[in-house]
C-alpha positions, 0 to 999 in steps of 0.5 A, spaced: 136 043 612 132 043 606 128 050 605 121 051 606 117 054 600 111 058 602 106 061 598 103 068 601 099 073 598 103 079 595 101 084 600 104 079 606 110 077 602 112 085 601 110 086 608 115 080 610 120 083 606 120 090 608 120 088 615 113 090 618 110 083 618 115 079 623 109 073 624 106 069 618 100 065 620 098 058 618 092 054 620 096 048 621 102 046 625 109 047 622 114 042 624 120 046 620 125 047 625 128 054 627 133 056 622 129 053 616 130 058 611 123 060 607 123 061 600 117 066 599 113 065 593 108 071 592 101 068 589 097 071 584 097 076 581 105 076 582 106 069 581 113 069 583 119 068 588 120 074 591 125 073 597 127 069 603 127 069 610 128 065 616 124 061 621 126 063 628 120 060 632 113 058 632 107 059 637 101 054 636 095 055 640 087 057 639 086 063 634 084 068 640 090 067 644 095 067 638 091 074 636 092 077 643 099 075 643 101 077 636 096 082 633 101 087 632 106 083 628 101 079 623 099 085 618 092 083 619 086 087 621 081 083 626 076 082 621 081 079 616 084 075 622 077 072 624 075 070 617 082 066 616 081 062 622 074 061 621 072 054 623 079 053 625 081 050 632 088 052 632 093 057 629 100 057 628 104 064 629 111 063 625 116 068 627 120 070 621 127 074 621 132 076 616 128 078 610 132 078 603 129 081 597 131 078 590 134 083 586 129 081 580 123 076 582 123 069 579 116 069 575 112 062 575 113 061 568 121 062 568 121 057 574 117 052 569 122 053 564 127 049 567 123 043 571 116 041 573 114 046 578 108 047 582 108 052 588 104 050 594 097 052 596 100 053 603 108 051 604 112 045 602 119 043 603 124 044 597 125 038 593 130 035 588 125 035 583 124 043 584 128 048 579 135 048 580 135 056 582 130 054 588 134 049 590 141 053 590 137 060 592 139 059 600 146 057 599 147 063 595 145 067 600 150 064 605 156 065 601 
């Protein structure tokens, strides 16, 4: 199963890694199966891969229902949540567990030194064209 590379604001990546955020939000459905490993990319100003986690479930519904069920685990205040989902008919709550912080973050510049690499706007599966350290990151944790 290919890992999923997910871009997050730095504060949300940190919250997942410290265990205070166990639900990541997306405006679209996420088709990755349970057990898929996430590679967490912290966007600007950090611009680095900072850790991993594992998808253990998802819940897609209206933004109002997702808020009612998951508000304590999303790391957002209601005004931020409403702004993020403004105009969206669907919200997906992605349950994450087993966060692991990299000992040293991998900066975007270093990832681009070894391969053509573009972090996703939201998320994408790791491809064979991605830098080797990304393709090999998850197996390194499983050994």
